[in-house]
VMD Tcl script that builds the backbone (N, CA, C; Angstrom):
set m [mol new atoms 288]
animate dup $m
set s [atomselect $m all]
$s set {name element resname resid chain x y z} {
  {N N MET 1 A 3.951 -76.349 74.240}
  {CA C MET 1 A 3.901 -78.043 74.393}
  {C C MET 1 A 4.552 -78.227 73.068}
  {N N ILE 2 A 4.908 -79.460 73.397}
  {CA C ILE 2 A 5.778 -80.261 72.216}
  {C C ILE 2 A 5.034 -81.282 71.582}
  {N N ILE 3 A 5.122 -81.802 70.425}
  {CA C ILE 3 A 4.859 -83.138 69.747}
  {C C ILE 3 A 5.615 -84.039 70.246}
  {N N ALA 4 A 5.433 -85.342 70.614}
  {CA C ALA 4 A 6.460 -86.313 70.569}
  {C C ALA 4 A 5.948 -87.621 70.761}
  {N N ARG 5 A 6.607 -88.289 70.367}
  {CA C ARG 5 A 6.370 -89.971 70.108}
  {C C ARG 5 A 6.854 -90.557 71.511}
  {N N VAL 6 A 6.320 -91.494 72.030}
  {CA C VAL 6 A 6.670 -92.249 73.361}
  {C C VAL 6 A 7.548 -93.420 72.845}
  {N N VAL 7 A 8.716 -93.556 73.024}
  {CA C VAL 7 A 9.902 -94.514 72.704}
  {C C VAL 7 A 10.025 -95.480 73.500}
  {N N GLY 8 A 9.843 -95.582 74.875}
  {CA C GLY 8 A 10.306 -96.363 76.064}
  {C C GLY 8 A 9.317 -96.119 77.072}
  {N N SER 9 A 10.017 -96.749 78.281}
  {CA C SER 9 A 9.750 -96.377 79.834}
  {C C SER 9 A 10.772 -96.662 80.285}
  {N N ALA 10 A 10.554 -96.136 81.632}
  {CA C ALA 10 A 11.554 -95.807 82.595}
  {C C ALA 10 A 11.110 -96.178 84.060}
  {N N VAL 11 A 11.883 -97.194 84.626}
  {CA C VAL 11 A 11.368 -97.627 86.168}
  {C C VAL 11 A 12.563 -97.476 87.211}
  {N N SER 12 A 11.959 -96.894 88.011}
  {CA C SER 12 A 13.037 -96.546 89.262}
  {C C SER 12 A 12.215 -96.996 90.609}
  {N N THR 13 A 13.012 -97.754 91.062}
  {CA C THR 13 A 12.624 -98.145 92.502}
  {C C THR 13 A 13.041 -97.420 93.918}
  {N N ILE 14 A 14.068 -96.600 93.457}
  {CA C ILE 14 A 14.385 -95.734 94.587}
  {C C ILE 14 A 14.252 -94.193 93.776}
  {N N LYS 15 A 13.442 -93.375 94.658}
  {CA C LYS 15 A 13.248 -92.076 94.077}
  {C C LYS 15 A 12.802 -91.337 95.115}
  {N N ASP 16 A 12.631 -90.129 94.778}
  {CA C ASP 16 A 11.810 -89.385 95.629}
  {C C ASP 16 A 10.430 -89.673 96.265}
  {N N PRO 17 A 9.907 -89.565 97.631}
  {CA C PRO 17 A 8.737 -89.973 97.767}
  {C C PRO 17 A 7.774 -89.344 96.952}
  {N N ALA 18 A 7.923 -88.212 96.338}
  {CA C ALA 18 A 6.828 -87.597 95.862}
  {C C ALA 18 A 6.449 -88.159 94.474}
  {N N LEU 19 A 7.319 -88.757 93.778}
  {CA C LEU 19 A 7.264 -89.446 92.784}
  {C C LEU 19 A 6.853 -91.132 92.486}
  {N N ARG 20 A 6.556 -91.351 93.946}
  {CA C ARG 20 A 5.743 -92.700 94.053}
  {C C ARG 20 A 4.389 -92.893 93.333}
  {N N GLY 21 A 4.615 -93.830 92.653}
  {CA C GLY 21 A 3.300 -93.955 92.163}
  {C C GLY 21 A 2.962 -93.519 90.447}
  {N N VAL 22 A 4.015 -92.812 89.980}
  {CA C VAL 22 A 4.083 -91.804 88.611}
  {C C VAL 22 A 4.804 -92.840 87.647}
  {N N LYS 23 A 4.093 -92.880 86.542}
  {CA C LYS 23 A 4.610 -93.645 85.364}
  {C C LYS 23 A 5.401 -92.859 84.739}
  {N N LEU 24 A 6.363 -93.163 84.290}
  {CA C LEU 24 A 7.814 -92.481 83.660}
  {C C LEU 24 A 7.803 -93.026 82.112}
  {N N LEU 25 A 7.879 -92.437 81.339}
  {CA C LEU 25 A 7.988 -92.686 79.689}
  {C C LEU 25 A 8.903 -92.144 79.028}
  {N N VAL 26 A 9.721 -92.774 78.071}
  {CA C VAL 26 A 10.686 -92.241 77.308}
  {C C VAL 26 A 9.931 -91.708 75.991}
  {N N VAL 27 A 10.128 -90.386 76.017}
  {CA C VAL 27 A 9.737 -89.666 74.644}
  {C C VAL 27 A 10.857 -88.963 73.595}
  {N N ARG 28 A 10.452 -88.985 72.512}
  {CA C ARG 28 A 11.304 -88.082 71.665}
  {C C ARG 28 A 10.674 -87.063 71.051}
  {N N GLU 29 A 10.954 -85.959 70.670}
  {CA C GLU 29 A 10.268 -84.952 70.142}
  {C C GLU 29 A 9.926 -85.616 68.411}
  {N N ALA 30 A 8.766 -85.156 68.061}
  {CA C ALA 30 A 8.469 -85.291 66.542}
  {C C ALA 30 A 8.169 -84.169 65.808}
  {N N THR 31 A 8.405 -84.267 64.882}
  {CA C THR 31 A 7.943 -83.108 63.886}
  {C C THR 31 A 6.711 -83.493 63.383}
  {N N PRO 32 A 5.882 -82.356 62.968}
  {CA C PRO 32 A 4.498 -82.490 62.315}
  {C C PRO 32 A 3.976 -83.726 61.338}
  {N N SER 33 A 5.499 -83.952 60.684}
  {CA C SER 33 A 5.703 -85.156 59.805}
  {C C SER 33 A 5.857 -86.385 60.021}
  {N N ASP 34 A 6.002 -86.393 61.569}
  {CA C ASP 34 A 6.182 -87.636 62.362}
  {C C ASP 34 A 7.860 -88.262 62.373}
  {N N GLU 35 A 8.761 -87.219 62.086}
  {CA C GLU 35 A 9.995 -87.492 62.025}
  {C C GLU 35 A 10.542 -87.341 63.311}
  {N N LEU 36 A 10.996 -88.186 64.185}
  {CA C LEU 36 A 12.010 -88.092 65.481}
  {C C LEU 36 A 12.984 -87.067 65.363}
  {N N VAL 37 A 13.140 -86.151 66.147}
  {CA C VAL 37 A 14.342 -85.442 66.411}
  {C C VAL 37 A 14.649 -85.129 67.768}
  {N N GLY 38 A 15.879 -84.629 67.986}
  {CA C GLY 38 A 16.421 -84.348 69.427}
  {C C GLY 38 A 16.343 -85.673 69.920}
  {N N ASP 39 A 17.251 -85.590 71.270}
  {CA C ASP 39 A 17.337 -86.795 72.283}
  {C C ASP 39 A 16.321 -87.010 72.986}
  {N N PRO 40 A 16.207 -88.586 73.483}
  {CA C PRO 40 A 15.181 -88.768 74.080}
  {C C PRO 40 A 15.023 -88.012 75.495}
  {N N PHE 41 A 13.658 -88.090 76.211}
  {CA C PHE 41 A 13.971 -87.596 77.492}
  {C C PHE 41 A 12.555 -88.210 78.279}
  {N N VAL 42 A 12.609 -88.340 79.650}
  {CA C VAL 42 A 11.624 -89.054 80.396}
  {C C VAL 42 A 10.449 -87.412 80.719}
  {N N ALA 43 A 9.356 -88.441 80.562}
  {CA C ALA 43 A 7.947 -87.384 80.992}
  {C C ALA 43 A 7.257 -88.309 81.982}
  {N N VAL 44 A 6.734 -87.575 82.778}
  {CA C VAL 44 A 5.492 -88.299 83.586}
  {C C VAL 44 A 4.523 -88.235 82.593}
  {N N ASP 45 A 4.050 -89.753 82.962}
  {CA C ASP 45 A 2.877 -90.017 82.049}
  {C C ASP 45 A 1.255 -89.387 82.935}
  {N N GLY 46 A 0.633 -88.406 82.483}
  {CA C GLY 46 A -0.425 -88.086 83.317}
  {C C GLY 46 A -1.772 -88.398 82.441}
  {N N VAL 47 A -1.849 -89.366 81.410}
  {CA C VAL 47 A -3.093 -89.450 80.728}
  {C C VAL 47 A -3.157 -91.251 80.329}
  {N N GLY 48 A -2.269 -91.969 80.742}
  {CA C GLY 48 A -2.205 -93.309 80.367}
  {C C GLY 48 A -1.861 -93.726 78.892}
  {N N ALA 49 A -0.915 -92.821 78.472}
  {CA C ALA 49 A -0.264 -93.008 77.086}
  {C C ALA 49 A 0.363 -94.653 77.261}
  {N N GLY 50 A 0.626 -95.117 75.603}
  {CA C GLY 50 A 1.466 -96.331 75.724}
  {C C GLY 50 A 2.451 -96.104 74.402}
  {N N SER 51 A 3.170 -97.198 74.580}
  {CA C SER 51 A 4.431 -97.165 73.555}
  {C C SER 51 A 3.932 -96.923 72.323}
  {N N GLY 52 A 4.744 -95.979 71.527}
  {CA C GLY 52 A 4.353 -95.701 69.741}
  {C C GLY 52 A 3.452 -94.734 69.781}
  {N N GLU 53 A 2.811 -94.239 70.973}
  {CA C GLU 53 A 1.629 -93.039 70.954}
  {C C GLU 53 A 2.001 -91.867 70.571}
  {N N LEU 54 A 1.606 -90.827 69.681}
  {CA C LEU 54 A 1.793 -89.452 69.684}
  {C C LEU 54 A 1.438 -88.779 70.524}
  {N N VAL 55 A 2.082 -88.094 71.167}
  {CA C VAL 55 A 1.655 -87.124 72.382}
  {C C VAL 55 A 1.920 -85.945 72.625}
  {N N LEU 56 A 1.056 -85.025 73.414}
  {CA C LEU 56 A 1.552 -83.605 73.710}
  {C C LEU 56 A 2.166 -83.660 75.179}
  {N N VAL 57 A 3.510 -82.919 75.113}
  {CA C VAL 57 A 4.201 -82.874 76.330}
  {C C VAL 57 A 4.464 -81.325 76.763}
  {N N ALA 58 A 4.361 -80.984 78.201}
  {CA C ALA 58 A 4.619 -79.762 78.636}
  {C C ALA 58 A 5.854 -79.869 79.411}
  {N N ARG 59 A 6.490 -79.036 79.008}
  {CA C ARG 59 A 8.091 -78.975 79.631}
  {C C ARG 59 A 8.292 -77.811 80.469}
  {N N GLY 60 A 9.336 -77.857 81.485}
  {CA C GLY 60 A 9.433 -76.713 82.300}
  {C C GLY 60 A 8.275 -76.548 83.348}
  {N N SER 61 A 7.983 -75.114 83.925}
  {CA C SER 61 A 7.286 -74.978 84.923}
  {C C SER 61 A 6.050 -75.499 84.528}
  {N N ALA 62 A 5.530 -75.431 83.355}
  {CA C ALA 62 A 3.875 -75.686 82.827}
  {C C ALA 62 A 3.853 -77.541 83.453}
  {N N ALA 63 A 4.835 -78.071 83.265}
  {CA C ALA 63 A 4.524 -79.564 83.530}
  {C C ALA 63 A 4.173 -79.431 84.862}
  {N N ARG 64 A 4.191 -78.834 85.835}
  {CA C ARG 64 A 3.868 -78.818 87.521}
  {C C ARG 64 A 2.590 -78.155 87.594}
  {N N GLN 65 A 1.897 -77.604 86.570}
  {CA C GLN 65 A 0.587 -77.345 86.497}
  {C C GLN 65 A -0.469 -78.114 86.795}
  {N N SER 66 A -0.153 -79.480 86.348}
  {CA C SER 66 A -1.666 -80.203 86.778}
  {C C SER 66 A -1.624 -81.073 88.160}
  {N N ASP 67 A -2.841 -81.302 88.464}
  {CA C ASP 67 A -3.179 -82.095 89.595}
  {C C ASP 67 A -2.151 -83.037 90.124}
  {N N ALA 68 A -1.477 -83.791 89.262}
  {CA C ALA 68 A -0.700 -84.809 89.329}
  {C C ALA 68 A 0.395 -84.636 89.499}
  {N N THR 69 A 0.881 -83.271 89.067}
  {CA C THR 69 A 2.233 -83.011 89.337}
  {C C THR 69 A 2.573 -81.766 90.025}
  {N N ARG 70 A 1.598 -81.303 90.690}
  {CA C ARG 70 A 1.782 -79.915 91.622}
  {C C ARG 70 A 2.640 -80.537 92.734}
  {N N ASP 71 A 3.696 -79.460 93.086}
  {CA C ASP 71 A 4.523 -79.653 94.226}
  {C C ASP 71 A 5.468 -80.951 94.100}
  {N N ARG 72 A 5.675 -81.283 92.595}
  {CA C ARG 72 A 6.772 -82.588 92.206}
  {C C ARG 72 A 7.721 -81.961 91.578}
  {N N ALA 73 A 8.675 -82.701 91.593}
  {CA C ALA 73 A 9.943 -82.082 90.900}
  {C C ALA 73 A 10.034 -83.045 89.458}
  {N N VAL 74 A 9.263 -82.598 88.934}
  {CA C VAL 74 A 8.739 -82.914 87.286}
  {C C VAL 74 A 9.051 -81.888 86.199}
  {N N ASP 75 A 9.981 -82.188 85.321}
  {CA C ASP 75 A 10.294 -81.184 84.174}
  {C C ASP 75 A 9.532 -81.523 82.691}
  {N N ALA 76 A 8.809 -82.733 82.912}
  {CA C ALA 76 A 8.033 -82.870 81.492}
  {C C ALA 76 A 6.699 -83.523 81.872}
  {N N LEU 77 A 5.620 -83.453 81.251}
  {CA C LEU 77 A 4.251 -84.211 81.304}
  {C C LEU 77 A 3.683 -84.288 80.274}
  {N N ILE 78 A 3.458 -85.792 80.079}
  {CA C ILE 78 A 2.748 -86.038 78.897}
  {C C ILE 78 A 1.025 -85.668 79.536}
  {N N MET 79 A 0.784 -84.610 78.512}
  {CA C MET 79 A -0.713 -84.369 78.584}
  {C C MET 79 A -2.072 -84.717 77.809}
  {N N ALA 80 A -1.357 -85.122 76.830}
  {CA C ALA 80 A -2.483 -85.460 75.843}
  {C C ALA 80 A -2.186 -86.463 75.078}
  {N N ILE 81 A -3.020 -87.170 74.709}
  {CA C ILE 81 A -2.879 -88.396 73.451}
  {C C ILE 81 A -3.216 -88.143 72.237}
  {N N LEU 82 A -2.508 -87.974 71.178}
  {CA C LEU 82 A -3.314 -87.018 70.060}
  {C C LEU 82 A -4.030 -88.212 68.973}
  {N N ASP 83 A -4.999 -87.794 68.457}
  {CA C ASP 83 A -5.954 -88.710 67.865}
  {C C ASP 83 A -5.440 -88.562 66.396}
  {N N SER 84 A -5.301 -87.202 65.965}
  {CA C SER 84 A -4.718 -86.649 64.508}
  {C C SER 84 A -4.122 -85.384 64.518}
  {N N LEU 85 A -3.575 -84.813 63.702}
  {CA C LEU 85 A -2.788 -83.791 63.258}
  {C C LEU 85 A -2.935 -82.957 62.272}
  {N N GLU 86 A -3.194 -81.942 62.082}
  {CA C GLU 86 A -3.354 -81.413 60.489}
  {C C GLU 86 A -2.741 -79.776 60.960}
  {N N VAL 87 A -1.898 -79.933 59.463}
  {CA C VAL 87 A -0.990 -78.742 59.718}
  {C C VAL 87 A -1.293 -78.176 58.222}
  {N N ASP 88 A -1.451 -76.892 57.894}
  {CA C ASP 88 A -1.922 -76.223 56.907}
  {C C ASP 88 A -2.923 -77.043 55.827}
  {N N GLY 89 A -3.857 -77.193 56.548}
  {CA C GLY 89 A -4.774 -78.031 56.051}
  {C C GLY 89 A -4.669 -79.311 55.518}
  {N N ASP 90 A -3.542 -79.869 55.622}
  {CA C ASP 90 A -3.257 -81.287 55.486}
  {C C ASP 90 A -3.339 -82.277 56.836}
  {N N VAL 91 A -3.940 -83.307 56.727}
  {CA C VAL 91 A -3.615 -83.938 57.935}
  {C C VAL 91 A -2.376 -85.017 58.066}
  {N N THR 92 A -1.499 -84.770 58.678}
  {CA C THR 92 A -0.339 -85.587 58.947}
  {C C THR 92 A -0.112 -86.637 59.896}
  {N N PHE 93 A -1.217 -86.654 60.616}
  {CA C PHE 93 A -1.188 -87.985 61.699}
  {C C PHE 93 A -2.988 -88.285 61.696}
  {N N ARG 94 A -2.987 -89.475 61.520}
  {CA C ARG 94 A -4.374 -90.113 62.497}
  {C C ARG 94 A -4.097 -91.033 62.786}
  {N N LYS 95 A -4.532 -91.382 64.240}
  {CA C LYS 95 A -4.545 -92.801 65.035}
  {C C LYS 95 A -5.114 -93.555 64.418}
  {N N SER 96 A -4.576 -94.795 64.305}
  {CA C SER 96 A -5.666 -95.890 63.734}
  {C C SER 96 A -6.293 -96.872 64.393}
}
mol reanalyze $m
mol bondsrecalc $m
mol representation Tube
mol addrep $m
């Protein structure tokens, strides 16, 4: 799993039928100190995340292990919204 921040959304009216009704969000990997790194990528939203939220993302075959994504062509899944993050005893993020 990776820590990421939701930075946008993606809308597609023409897509594989298996992806109908799936919410797509644009995320960017974030460090524990909440710095954005790497390129943005699209992830299926499995938990009702919104813009600006810090989330956990599963990538690759792990993204296809949920009930919502099984048997779908999915490479990234938002599987949790973080309430707080503690690293080495220091709280680096707390949802307000």
